[in-house]
Steps between C-alpha positions, in 0.01 A plus 500: 500500500668222310304239312694201638748454778704188562292422806158541338472125445472461880240769553414743220553863593266653247190394302685465169750251653213306663315475167824396319580219738136393528481456123838319491373256766172461314688411179707239686192344656312507169786327320507234770125442456543489121777234519289296742159520326565611138161676507466858383181560698651396831817692435296809403295482813812468715662797319193719519447422867865575580492832318174600671630405844816698435316812390241486779771438759713789377195727490405402856855555632523833318167625638593395853827693479744208496720650233526826687 
């Protein structure tokens, strides 16, 4: 099993790829919030929420057998 394939950005094929792209997306959203608000607290909440949603989502998909 490879860590990343070229098509993983469409639909991750393994949990590591899903976490990788989830964290990349969270960083992009957090930077957008930072440039808009300039508040560390708001940016931190957004980043923490994004990471938690990514981890819980990957855990749920892994438990239900999505990644095979």
